[in-house]
Steps between C-alpha positions, in 0.01 A plus 500: 500500500783739590680443162169565313449825683864611438463422128175698483666794683795487258276517193297784660820693578621460137164616369512812720855581395395471130211742564747741665664538158163570332443792735822670399465434126160672480581781743824602335336551161345827611800729555695427173179511295442841661784627284286441193207695642732782606590559138143540379448861394186540720702401810798721407768314703328513841671263744184491717281388213767249391466346843119474478510137378714410801254698718197312371678170548562576867169682560334161461672392824316766698167372375574127488742449790251424775248323277784278378572405861129415539513291184796308642297421815186403305635312196849388611833548331455299177172647388613855585818444298310359202261802502800735523670340202189520283450868590867562416457349152205734441694805623795441264257434214332833558838671493564330163168635375616854575750455220220420260323829569692774322352818639596681822358517765293184432812281470648648821178441692485133382862454600439643847196268536719202412763606750226533761366151433853358508541665841203302631679183390840573655328616819322169536813306412696692764229425753540129428874454481616687812285339769531164324883510521475644860272217623671218304848613580482523881843593626626511137219733382727799437736279307216375277375855447851608398529208252166601351624857490810387307283354222285814521809713442611281210177571316530866596847511349381370164189718458651852462785357283250336263278812482800728443634279223162485327441876517840574345536873438231690683307746279154652483411220258569230764186305583409232751466242220882515478512292820232247394749203527537573877123513538464171314759341729312627807168351372675175419659471840162573669333229290774248579494588871122442513533158341784394730341626819170335406664165544729581796355366830510781759355439841411813697671521837275459801557866591273606210198349670576680825577837348135607459471514875841651570539844661586803288876525432465879538493439879879434472701817499795344314270390225362856457860626463561215256205602288642852465846354429371279218310795345823702489723206403301407184511862400879504546547167317304620194596865514880445484515314161181660357619859532856395404360349177328832416813695594733304274248477213455882502773635272432857609582460872876493504547123531707518186385184326466461122129541422512213252588247771389685816182297551685167459766606742245632748313166480814307575606730780157464659521123436833491673333646814259204499791263430676624811174443689519142375860467629405652834199270551702198394769582754242581767334155448822346629578738789146553629530206735806659660438872471169629641244685287538798732877521450468463123233772473686745719821458302360526152277799587799698625712410201224589251460847662874557460498389133209722399635792701827481300313453168308825560811709548731349240512706177381326179837585351659244733482184295542126544486191282270197515402224248191578292334372181526768226335319214818341363573301812614552857774756553615733769307830490568829663224618742485747786649361821178594681322243283740229603451587867119481459536161327701374797196571722358182349719305739342687787132485395537132416440377853257772621174338395572167669645653815227762541227235452674251734540764775153649462312171520717353780279382782168544312421131473156441346478876418765457230253470213310816601837671537597398149187665358582826675858470386389463138284815523808695603697385194318791334806694616673359193269711290457811714861567591647462147215721372586768754865459418423541131310821585796624701735410211290720272538790741843472666683244286567132500775472765342736757181296478683218674484686832149354529654150499762605759218599736316176437812295575542698821170360630590147389824536700293604807273198452795264477680636803210587734149461359519130421507391868191279553236678704126571493379852418 
Protein backbone atom coordinates (compact mmCIF):
# COMPACT_ATOMS: atom_id res chain seq x y z
CA UNK A 1 0.00 0.00 0.00
CA UNK A 2 2.84 2.37 0.88
CA UNK A 3 4.60 1.82 -2.49
CA UNK A 4 1.35 2.45 -4.38
CA UNK A 5 0.83 5.70 -2.50
CA UNK A 6 4.43 6.79 -3.14
CA UNK A 7 4.10 6.06 -6.87
CA UNK A 8 0.85 8.02 -7.01
CA UNK A 9 2.50 10.94 -5.22
CA UNK A 10 5.45 10.83 -7.62
CA UNK A 11 3.19 10.98 -10.68
CA UNK A 12 1.19 13.80 -9.10
CA UNK A 13 4.36 15.78 -8.33
CA UNK A 14 5.61 15.36 -11.92
CA UNK A 15 2.23 16.53 -13.26
CA UNK A 16 2.33 19.64 -11.06
CA UNK A 17 5.90 20.46 -12.13
CA UNK A 18 4.85 20.18 -15.79
CA UNK A 19 1.96 22.59 -15.16
CA UNK A 20 4.42 25.00 -13.52
CA UNK A 21 6.05 25.37 -16.94
CA UNK A 22 2.69 26.07 -18.59
CA UNK A 23 2.13 28.99 -16.24
CA UNK A 24 5.35 30.69 -17.28
CA UNK A 25 5.00 30.05 -21.01
CA UNK A 26 1.61 31.77 -21.21
CA UNK A 27 2.40 34.57 -18.75
CA UNK A 28 5.65 35.59 -20.45
CA UNK A 29 4.00 36.09 -23.83
CA UNK A 30 2.47 39.39 -22.71
CA UNK A 31 5.48 41.66 -22.17
CA UNK A 32 7.41 40.93 -25.42
CA UNK A 33 4.20 41.04 -27.50
CA UNK A 34 3.61 44.43 -25.88
CA UNK A 35 6.49 45.72 -28.04
CA UNK A 36 4.32 45.13 -31.12
CA UNK A 37 1.39 47.07 -29.70
CA UNK A 38 3.69 49.91 -28.61
CA UNK A 39 4.62 50.48 -32.24
CA UNK A 40 1.05 50.88 -33.46
CA UNK A 41 0.49 54.51 -34.52
CA UNK A 42 -2.61 54.87 -32.31
CA UNK A 43 -0.61 53.91 -29.19
CA UNK A 44 2.37 56.10 -30.11
CA UNK A 45 5.05 54.28 -28.10
CA UNK A 46 3.31 54.38 -24.71
CA UNK A 47 5.03 52.00 -22.27
CA UNK A 48 1.91 51.94 -20.08
CA UNK A 49 -0.32 50.80 -22.97
CA UNK A 50 2.35 48.34 -24.06
CA UNK A 51 2.01 46.74 -20.62
CA UNK A 52 -1.79 46.48 -20.85
CA UNK A 53 -1.69 42.86 -22.06
CA UNK A 54 0.43 41.97 -19.06
CA UNK A 55 -1.98 43.95 -16.86
CA UNK A 56 -5.03 42.07 -18.18
CA UNK A 57 -3.27 38.77 -17.66
CA UNK A 58 -2.63 39.52 -14.01
CA UNK A 59 -5.92 41.35 -13.43
CA UNK A 60 -7.60 37.95 -13.79
CA UNK A 61 -5.87 36.88 -10.57
CA UNK A 62 -7.70 39.56 -8.57
CA UNK A 63 -11.04 38.26 -9.85
CA UNK A 64 -10.31 34.53 -9.96
CA UNK A 65 -7.90 34.03 -7.05
CA UNK A 66 -10.38 33.27 -4.27
CA UNK A 67 -12.92 31.49 -6.54
CA UNK A 68 -10.05 29.29 -7.76
CA UNK A 69 -9.35 28.32 -4.16
CA UNK A 70 -13.03 27.47 -3.74
CA UNK A 71 -12.91 25.36 -6.92
CA UNK A 72 -9.98 23.48 -5.48
CA UNK A 73 -12.00 22.65 -2.37
CA UNK A 74 -15.15 21.70 -4.30
CA UNK A 75 -13.77 19.85 -7.33
CA UNK A 76 -10.31 18.73 -6.24
CA UNK A 77 -6.93 19.16 -7.91
CA UNK A 78 -7.40 17.17 -11.12
CA UNK A 79 -10.72 18.65 -12.24
CA UNK A 80 -9.54 22.17 -11.40
CA UNK A 81 -6.37 21.64 -13.43
CA UNK A 82 -8.29 20.26 -16.43
CA UNK A 83 -10.66 23.24 -16.38
CA UNK A 84 -7.68 25.59 -16.16
CA UNK A 85 -5.96 23.98 -19.16
CA UNK A 86 -9.11 24.18 -21.28
CA UNK A 87 -9.54 27.86 -20.40
CA UNK A 88 -5.88 28.48 -21.26
CA UNK A 89 -6.33 27.00 -24.73
CA UNK A 90 -9.29 29.32 -25.31
CA UNK A 91 -7.33 32.36 -24.08
CA UNK A 92 -4.41 31.78 -26.45
CA UNK A 93 -6.83 31.10 -29.32
CA UNK A 94 -8.52 34.47 -28.73
CA UNK A 95 -5.10 36.16 -28.82
CA UNK A 96 -4.50 34.45 -32.16
CA UNK A 97 -7.84 35.82 -33.42
CA UNK A 98 -6.65 39.36 -32.64
CA UNK A 99 -4.13 38.91 -35.46
CA UNK A 100 -6.95 38.10 -37.87
CA UNK A 101 -8.73 41.40 -37.18
CA UNK A 102 -6.78 44.12 -38.96
CA UNK A 103 -8.29 47.31 -37.57
CA UNK A 104 -7.31 49.12 -34.37
CA UNK A 105 -8.75 49.30 -31.71
CA UNK A 106 -10.81 46.12 -32.36
CA UNK A 107 -7.70 43.94 -32.67
CA UNK A 108 -6.20 45.41 -29.48
CA UNK A 109 -9.43 44.83 -27.56
CA UNK A 110 -9.59 41.19 -28.72
CA UNK A 111 -5.95 40.68 -27.73
CA UNK A 112 -6.60 42.11 -24.26
CA UNK A 113 -9.61 39.80 -23.90
CA UNK A 114 -7.42 36.83 -24.81
CA UNK A 115 -4.78 37.89 -22.29
CA UNK A 116 -7.50 38.22 -19.65
CA UNK A 117 -8.86 34.73 -20.36
CA UNK A 118 -5.33 33.31 -20.26
CA UNK A 119 -4.93 34.99 -16.87
CA UNK A 120 -7.88 32.99 -15.53
CA UNK A 121 -6.11 29.83 -16.66
CA UNK A 122 -2.72 30.53 -15.09
CA UNK A 123 -4.43 31.70 -11.89
CA UNK A 124 -6.23 28.37 -11.55
CA UNK A 125 -3.07 26.45 -12.41
CA UNK A 126 -1.10 28.37 -9.79
CA UNK A 127 -3.82 27.62 -7.24
CA UNK A 128 -3.43 23.90 -7.96
CA UNK A 129 0.33 23.44 -8.16
CA UNK A 130 1.48 25.33 -5.07
CA UNK A 131 -0.67 23.72 -2.34
CA UNK A 132 -0.36 20.35 -4.09
CA UNK A 133 3.43 20.45 -3.86
CA UNK A 134 3.21 21.87 -0.33
CA UNK A 135 0.94 19.06 0.89
CA UNK A 136 2.63 16.23 -1.03
CA UNK A 137 6.15 17.35 -0.23
CA UNK A 138 5.92 17.61 3.56
CA UNK A 139 9.37 18.53 4.84
CA UNK A 140 10.61 18.65 1.22
CA UNK A 141 7.83 20.99 0.04
CA UNK A 142 10.09 23.99 -0.59
CA UNK A 143 12.45 21.73 -2.54
CA UNK A 144 9.60 20.51 -4.76
CA UNK A 145 8.36 24.06 -5.28
CA UNK A 146 11.87 25.15 -6.31
CA UNK A 147 12.17 22.23 -8.78
CA UNK A 148 8.82 23.23 -10.26
CA UNK A 149 10.06 26.79 -10.39
CA UNK A 150 13.15 25.64 -12.30
CA UNK A 151 10.99 24.22 -15.10
CA UNK A 152 8.84 27.35 -14.88
CA UNK A 153 11.93 29.49 -15.49
CA UNK A 154 13.07 27.28 -18.37
CA UNK A 155 9.81 27.99 -20.19
CA UNK A 156 10.07 31.66 -19.23
CA UNK A 157 13.55 31.78 -20.76
CA UNK A 158 12.39 30.46 -24.11
CA UNK A 159 9.29 32.64 -24.53
CA UNK A 160 10.81 36.17 -24.92
CA UNK A 161 13.62 34.74 -27.07
CA UNK A 162 11.13 33.11 -29.44
CA UNK A 163 8.94 36.20 -29.63
CA UNK A 164 11.92 38.50 -30.19
CA UNK A 165 13.28 36.28 -32.98
CA UNK A 166 9.88 36.13 -34.70
CA UNK A 167 9.30 39.90 -34.53
CA UNK A 168 12.70 40.63 -36.08
CA UNK A 169 13.05 44.36 -36.73
CA UNK A 170 10.35 46.26 -34.86
CA UNK A 171 8.42 48.70 -37.08
CA UNK A 172 4.97 50.27 -37.28
CA UNK A 173 4.09 47.43 -39.68
CA UNK A 174 4.77 44.73 -37.04
CA UNK A 175 1.60 42.80 -36.19
CA UNK A 176 0.70 40.11 -33.70
CA UNK A 177 0.37 37.51 -36.48
CA UNK A 178 4.19 37.70 -36.70
CA UNK A 179 4.32 35.60 -33.52
CA UNK A 180 1.67 33.05 -34.56
CA UNK A 181 4.14 30.14 -34.28
CA UNK A 182 4.50 30.83 -30.54
CA UNK A 183 0.72 30.96 -30.12
CA UNK A 184 0.37 27.67 -32.01
CA UNK A 185 2.97 26.11 -29.71
CA UNK A 186 1.07 27.35 -26.65
CA UNK A 187 -2.21 25.89 -27.91
CA UNK A 188 -0.49 22.60 -28.75
CA UNK A 189 1.08 22.34 -25.32
CA UNK A 190 -2.27 23.04 -23.65
CA UNK A 191 -3.96 20.34 -25.75
CA UNK A 192 -1.20 17.83 -24.96
CA UNK A 193 -1.28 18.69 -21.25
CA UNK A 194 -5.04 18.15 -21.13
CA UNK A 195 -4.74 14.70 -22.70
CA UNK A 196 -1.89 13.63 -20.41
CA UNK A 197 -3.49 14.91 -17.22
CA UNK A 198 -6.78 13.26 -18.16
CA UNK A 199 -5.12 9.87 -17.72
CA UNK A 200 -2.85 10.69 -14.76
CA UNK A 201 -4.27 9.37 -11.45
CA UNK A 202 -4.19 12.19 -8.90
CA UNK A 203 -5.64 11.56 -5.48
CA UNK A 204 -6.54 14.67 -3.50
CA UNK A 205 -4.81 14.93 -0.12
CA UNK A 206 -7.09 14.51 2.88
CA UNK A 207 -6.50 18.15 3.80
CA UNK A 208 -8.77 19.21 0.91
CA UNK A 209 -11.79 17.70 2.60
CA UNK A 210 -11.02 19.50 5.85
CA UNK A 211 -10.26 22.87 4.30
CA UNK A 212 -13.89 23.93 3.89
CA UNK A 213 -14.22 24.11 7.68
CA UNK A 214 -10.80 25.60 8.38
CA UNK A 215 -10.41 29.03 9.96
CA UNK A 216 -9.52 32.07 7.88
CA UNK A 217 -5.78 32.32 7.19
CA UNK A 218 -6.14 36.11 7.57
CA UNK A 219 -6.19 35.51 11.32
CA UNK A 220 -2.46 34.85 11.05
CA UNK A 221 -0.39 38.02 11.04
CA UNK A 222 2.57 36.45 9.23
CA UNK A 223 0.24 35.35 6.44
CA UNK A 224 -1.11 38.91 6.04
CA UNK A 225 2.46 40.16 5.63
CA UNK A 226 3.10 37.30 3.21
CA UNK A 227 0.11 38.34 1.08
CA UNK A 228 1.55 41.86 0.75
CA UNK A 229 5.00 40.42 0.02
CA UNK A 230 3.71 38.19 -2.79
CA UNK A 231 1.84 41.14 -4.35
CA UNK A 232 5.05 43.14 -4.43
CA UNK A 233 7.27 40.21 -5.42
CA UNK A 234 5.31 39.28 -8.56
CA UNK A 235 5.41 42.93 -9.59
CA UNK A 236 9.19 42.95 -9.13
CA UNK A 237 9.66 39.64 -10.95
CA UNK A 238 7.69 40.81 -14.01
CA UNK A 239 8.68 44.47 -13.88
CA UNK A 240 12.44 43.93 -14.03
CA UNK A 241 12.59 42.08 -17.40
CA UNK A 242 9.42 43.67 -18.84
CA UNK A 243 10.62 47.25 -18.52
CA UNK A 244 14.15 46.20 -19.47
CA UNK A 245 12.77 44.69 -22.70
CA UNK A 246 11.05 47.99 -23.54
CA UNK A 247 14.19 49.96 -22.62
CA UNK A 248 16.52 47.99 -24.89
CA UNK A 249 13.99 47.80 -27.75
CA UNK A 250 13.54 51.58 -27.75
CA UNK A 251 16.27 52.93 -30.03
CA UNK A 252 15.60 56.52 -28.90
CA UNK A 253 16.38 56.11 -25.20
CA UNK A 254 20.19 56.05 -25.17
CA UNK A 255 20.65 52.28 -24.83
CA UNK A 256 22.72 52.48 -28.00
CA UNK A 257 21.55 49.29 -29.74
CA UNK A 258 21.26 48.91 -33.50
CA UNK A 259 17.51 49.33 -34.28
CA UNK A 260 17.64 46.46 -36.78
CA UNK A 261 18.51 43.93 -34.06
CA UNK A 262 17.41 45.77 -30.89
CA UNK A 263 14.24 43.73 -30.39
CA UNK A 264 16.06 40.41 -30.82
CA UNK A 265 18.76 41.46 -28.39
CA UNK A 266 16.19 42.78 -25.91
CA UNK A 267 14.32 39.47 -26.08
CA UNK A 268 17.46 37.48 -25.37
CA UNK A 269 18.51 39.82 -22.55
CA UNK A 270 15.06 39.41 -20.97
CA UNK A 271 15.27 35.68 -21.61
CA UNK A 272 18.63 35.59 -19.85
CA UNK A 273 16.95 37.04 -16.75
CA UNK A 274 14.54 34.08 -16.75
CA UNK A 275 17.44 31.72 -17.45
CA UNK A 276 19.20 32.98 -14.32
CA UNK A 277 15.95 32.39 -12.44
CA UNK A 278 16.15 28.80 -13.70
CA UNK A 279 19.71 28.48 -12.40
CA UNK A 280 18.77 30.00 -9.04
CA UNK A 281 15.78 27.71 -8.55
CA UNK A 282 17.80 24.68 -9.61
CA UNK A 283 20.50 25.48 -7.04
CA UNK A 284 17.89 26.27 -4.39
CA UNK A 285 16.25 22.87 -4.92
CA UNK A 286 19.47 21.31 -3.62
CA UNK A 287 20.24 23.68 -0.75
CA UNK A 288 16.70 24.25 0.57
CA UNK A 289 17.00 21.29 2.90
CA UNK A 290 20.06 22.87 4.51
CA UNK A 291 19.42 26.61 4.21
CA UNK A 292 16.12 27.88 5.62
CA UNK A 293 13.57 29.74 3.49
CA UNK A 294 13.95 32.75 5.81
CA UNK A 295 17.72 32.92 5.31
CA UNK A 296 17.40 32.56 1.53
CA UNK A 297 14.74 35.27 1.24
CA UNK A 298 16.61 37.71 3.48
CA UNK A 299 19.82 37.31 1.49
CA UNK A 300 18.40 37.58 -2.02
CA UNK A 301 16.19 40.56 -1.13
CA UNK A 302 19.18 42.54 0.12
CA UNK A 303 21.31 41.63 -2.91
CA UNK A 304 18.51 42.54 -5.36
CA UNK A 305 18.13 45.97 -3.75
CA UNK A 306 21.86 46.55 -4.15
CA UNK A 307 21.87 45.47 -7.82
CA UNK A 308 18.93 47.68 -8.82
CA UNK A 309 20.31 50.61 -6.82
CA UNK A 310 23.56 50.39 -8.80
CA UNK A 311 21.70 49.96 -12.12
CA UNK A 312 19.75 53.19 -11.53
CA UNK A 313 22.87 55.30 -11.03
CA UNK A 314 25.21 53.79 -13.65
CA UNK A 315 25.34 55.82 -16.87
CA UNK A 316 24.10 54.11 -20.08
CA UNK A 317 27.49 54.93 -21.57
CA UNK A 318 29.08 52.38 -19.24
CA UNK A 319 28.89 49.19 -21.29
CA UNK A 320 29.34 45.49 -20.85
CA UNK A 321 29.17 42.39 -23.05
CA UNK A 322 26.89 39.36 -22.90
CA UNK A 323 25.89 36.61 -25.38
CA UNK A 324 22.79 37.34 -27.50
CA UNK A 325 21.14 36.11 -30.70
CA UNK A 326 21.43 38.80 -33.40
CA UNK A 327 19.74 36.97 -36.27
CA UNK A 328 22.91 35.38 -37.65
CA UNK A 329 23.66 33.35 -34.53
CA UNK A 330 24.82 33.91 -30.97
CA UNK A 331 27.54 36.45 -30.43
CA UNK A 332 28.72 38.82 -27.74
CA UNK A 333 26.77 42.07 -27.84
CA UNK A 334 27.45 45.38 -26.17
CA UNK A 335 24.70 46.55 -23.80
CA UNK A 336 24.52 49.04 -20.93
CA UNK A 337 26.04 47.65 -17.72
CA UNK A 338 22.82 48.59 -15.93
CA UNK A 339 20.99 46.03 -18.10
CA UNK A 340 23.43 43.30 -17.05
CA UNK A 341 22.93 44.18 -13.36
CA UNK A 342 19.15 43.97 -13.78
CA UNK A 343 19.49 40.61 -15.51
CA UNK A 344 21.51 39.35 -12.54
CA UNK A 345 18.48 40.06 -10.34
CA UNK A 346 17.01 36.88 -11.83
CA UNK A 347 19.23 34.91 -9.47
CA UNK A 348 17.64 36.78 -6.57
CA UNK A 349 13.98 36.64 -7.62
CA UNK A 350 14.35 32.95 -8.48
CA UNK A 351 13.73 31.74 -4.94
CA UNK A 352 11.32 34.43 -3.75
CA UNK A 353 8.04 32.82 -4.80
CA UNK A 354 8.76 29.50 -3.10
CA UNK A 355 10.23 31.01 0.05
CA UNK A 356 7.47 33.62 0.49
CA UNK A 357 4.76 30.99 -0.02
CA UNK A 358 6.49 28.54 2.32
CA UNK A 359 6.94 31.14 5.08
CA UNK A 360 3.46 32.65 4.68
CA UNK A 361 1.53 29.35 4.94
CA UNK A 362 3.73 27.89 7.68
CA UNK A 363 1.50 26.69 10.51
CA UNK A 364 -1.80 27.15 8.63
CA UNK A 365 -2.61 23.44 8.35
CA UNK A 366 -6.05 22.86 6.80
CA UNK A 367 -6.28 26.59 6.00
CA UNK A 368 -3.60 26.19 3.30
CA UNK A 369 -6.10 25.89 0.42
CA UNK A 370 -7.97 29.04 1.45
CA UNK A 371 -4.62 30.76 1.84
CA UNK A 372 -3.65 29.74 -1.69
CA UNK A 373 -6.77 31.38 -3.12
CA UNK A 374 -5.96 34.66 -1.37
CA UNK A 375 -2.37 34.34 -2.52
CA UNK A 376 -3.48 33.98 -6.11
CA UNK A 377 -5.63 37.12 -5.89
CA UNK A 378 -2.55 39.08 -4.84
CA UNK A 379 -0.60 37.94 -7.90
CA UNK A 380 -2.41 40.83 -9.59
CA UNK A 381 0.65 42.77 -8.42
CA UNK A 382 2.39 41.35 -11.49
CA UNK A 383 0.05 43.48 -13.60
CA UNK A 384 -0.35 46.59 -11.45
CA UNK A 385 3.26 47.26 -10.52
CA UNK A 386 4.72 46.89 -14.05
CA UNK A 387 1.87 49.07 -15.35
CA UNK A 388 2.72 51.77 -12.79
CA UNK A 389 6.39 51.35 -13.62
CA UNK A 390 5.59 51.77 -17.32
CA UNK A 391 3.70 54.96 -16.50
CA UNK A 392 6.67 56.19 -14.47
CA UNK A 393 9.01 55.32 -17.34
CA UNK A 394 6.93 57.51 -19.66
CA UNK A 395 7.31 60.42 -17.22
CA UNK A 396 10.72 60.16 -15.55
CA UNK A 397 12.58 57.61 -17.69
CA UNK A 398 13.24 53.88 -17.70
CA UNK A 399 15.97 53.60 -15.05
CA UNK A 400 14.41 55.99 -12.47
CA UNK A 401 11.20 53.93 -12.70
CA UNK A 402 13.06 51.10 -10.95
CA UNK A 403 12.87 52.99 -7.63
CA UNK A 404 9.37 51.51 -7.37
CA UNK A 405 10.93 48.04 -7.35
CA UNK A 406 13.54 49.04 -4.78
CA UNK A 407 10.73 50.07 -2.40
CA UNK A 408 8.89 46.81 -3.06
CA UNK A 409 11.98 44.76 -2.30
CA UNK A 410 12.41 46.73 0.91
CA UNK A 411 9.11 45.36 2.22
CA UNK A 412 10.01 41.83 1.12
CA UNK A 413 13.24 42.16 3.11
CA UNK A 414 11.18 43.22 6.15
CA UNK A 415 8.90 40.19 5.70
CA UNK A 416 11.87 37.83 5.48
CA UNK A 417 13.68 39.20 8.51
CA UNK A 418 10.75 40.05 10.84
CA UNK A 419 7.25 39.68 9.42
CA UNK A 420 7.42 35.96 8.64
CA UNK A 421 7.49 34.89 12.31
CA UNK A 422 4.44 32.68 12.85
CA UNK A 423 1.77 34.47 14.89
CA UNK A 424 -1.97 35.17 14.83
CA UNK A 425 -3.16 38.67 14.00
